[in-house]
N, C-alpha and C positions, 0 to 999 in steps of 0.2 A: 505414577498413579497417586502417590502420597501427596505430592504438591497440588495436583488437580483436586483431590478430595479436600485439602485444606482451603484452597481458594473457593471451592463450592460452599464449604462450611462458613467461611468468612462472609460470603455473599448472602447466605441464608440467614445467618445470625446477626449480620451487621445492620445498622440503621441506614437512613437515607444518605448521611454524609459518607459513610464507609462505601456505600454503593456508588456514589458519585466519584469517589477517589478511584475505585476499581475501573469504572467506565472511562474516566479520564486517562488512566494509564494504558488501558486497552486501546483507546483511540490513538494516543501518542505512539504506541508501539506499532499499530497497524500502518499508520501513515509513514513512520520512519522506515519500516521494512519495505514498504512499497517504493519509497524514494531510493533506498539503498539498492534494491534489485534493478530499478530503472536506470540508476546512475552507473551501475556496473555494466549493464548492456550498452548504454550510450557511450561509456568510456571505452569499451572494447571496440566499438565501431570507429570512434575518433582515433584511437591508436592505430587501427588498420589504415585509416586515411593518411595519418602522419607518416606511416611507413612507406608510402608509395610516392612521396614528393620527389624522390630521386628520378622516378620515371618521367615526371613533368619536364625536368631539365634535360633528359635524354631524348625527348621527342624532337622531331624535325619541324613541326609547326606548332603554333600556339594552341590552336583548336585541338590538335592531337594530344597536346600536353594536358589540356583541361579535361578531355575525355578520360585520360589515364588516371586522373585524380578520383574519379567516381563522385558520388554524392557526399558532400560534407563541407566543413568550413573552409578547407583549402581550395576546393573548386569554387566555392562562392567568392572567396577572396580574389582568385584569378579572374573570374567573370566580371566582378565589379571593377577591377583595375583595367581590364581590357575595354570594357564598355566606356569607362570614363576617358581613357586615352583616345578612343575612336571618335569621341564627340566633344573633345576639348574645344572651347571657343574663347573669344576675347571680348565678347560683348553680350548684351541681353541681361539675363538675370545676374544678381550679385555673385552667385557661386561661379558663374562662367567668366567673370571678369578677373578671376585669379589666374596666376601663372599656371600653364598646363601641369608643371611639376607639382604645384600646390593643389591643383584639382585632383590629381591622382592620389596624392598623399591624403587628402581629405576623404576621398572615397575609401581608401584602405583603412583609415582610422575609424570611420563609421562602421565598416564591416567588422573590424576588430572588436569594437565596443559591443556590437550586436552579438557576436559570438561569445564574448566574455559574459555578457548578461545571461545568455542561454545556458552555458555550461555551469554557471554558478547558481542557477535557480534551484531551489530546494535545500541548499546548504544552510540557509538561515534557519529553516525548520529543524534540521538535524542538530545545529548548535543550540537552539532553544530547548529542544527535547533533552539533550545531554545535560543542560544546565538546570532545568526545572524538574525533571522527572524524579530525581532523588528527594527533592523537597516535598513534592506531592506525596510520595510514598511515606516520607517521615511524618508529614501531617496526618496521614491515615493511621500511622502507628501511634502517634501521641493521642489522637482522638480515641482509638481503640483501647489503649491502656487506661485512659481516663475513665471511660465508661465501664471497663472491666473492673477497675478498682472501686468505682462507685457502687457497682452491683454487689461486689464482695462485701463492701462496708455495710450496705443495707441488709445483706443476708446475715451478717455477723459470723460468717464462716471464713476464716483466713488460712485454711490448711493449704499445703503446697499444691495439691492436685486442683484446688479451686483457683489458685493464682496462676499456675504454670500454663494451663490450657488457654484461657483468654488472652494472657499476655503474649504467649507464643504465637497465637493466631494474629494478634495485632502487629507483631514484628514482621509477619509475612509481607505487610504493606511496604516496609522499607526494602526488603529483598526484591519485591516486584518493581519498585522504583529504580533500583540499581540495574535490574535486568533489562529495563527499558532504556536507561541512560547509556550504559556502556557500549552497546553496539552503535548507537547514534554518535557517540564521541569518537570511537575508532573509525567509523565510516567518514565522519566529517574531516578528520585529520588526513586520512588516506586520499579522499577526493580533493582536498585542498592542494596537497602535494602534486597529485596527478594533473590537476588543472593548471598548476603553475608551470609544469613541464610542457604541457600542450600549448599554452599561451606563449611560452618562450619560443617554441618551434613555429607557431603561427606568426609571431612578430618577426622572426628571422626570415620567414618566407615572404612576408610583406615587404621587408627591406629589399630583398632580392628582386621581387617583382617591380618595385619602384625603380630600382637601378636599371633593370632590363628595359623597361618601357621608356626610359629617358636617355638611352645611349645613342640616339640618333637614327635608329632603324625606322623606316617608313611604315606608318600605320594608316592605311586607307589614304595614301597619297600625302600624308602630313609628315613633315620632318621636324624633329626637335633637336637637331644637332647643336643648335645654338644655346641650348640649356645644359648646364653642367649637372651631372647626376648628383642628387642630394639624398641624404639618408633620412628617411621618414622617421618620425618619433611618434610611435603609436601607443605603446604601453605607458600608463601613468607611472609616475615615480613611485617606487616602493614595490613594484611587481617584479 
């Protein structure tokens, strides 16, 4: 209750700049916590999908394996690879003039990039909030102390109780900025590591799919035994 009362007091006694700072911090905190909760739920579903990849390779048929993956990036990867392998061509559009192995690799790489962009969405906001919220709070503190000291100077009363109250309320802005920034920073680091692990698993799954589809097994009457299995390079360097 004490913190709430102080914030209400700061809002009531503050000028337009102080209120803008509080509104900005509230907005940053609201969006950050929304993203954190959404990413936790999304990450849980993705980890569930990654945990059943073994069922795909234990299946007796490709379609059965895809059904076992459920909805998620691993199933989408398998669907894209199979669709590309079933419709490989050697003429027509530029994309179909590639070697079938290259066509499958291209499809896998595009799906990998799409998944990477999806799971990393929102992380920029968390990083920005973690980097800027303390400075927004510090700005509010400096502004509040300046006006508090100006008011004290005009009144001519510089007793401790006249200084401590306004300055203490101004320092609440810095505390509020840190309270907004710390969860965003911790969440950003946790999600970055989790995404790195998921993308590594997805990259390995894509390599296995590429090798499987290029081993010479017939796909809709097409045989690719004359192509040597190649390892796809999906993840950009540094991942």
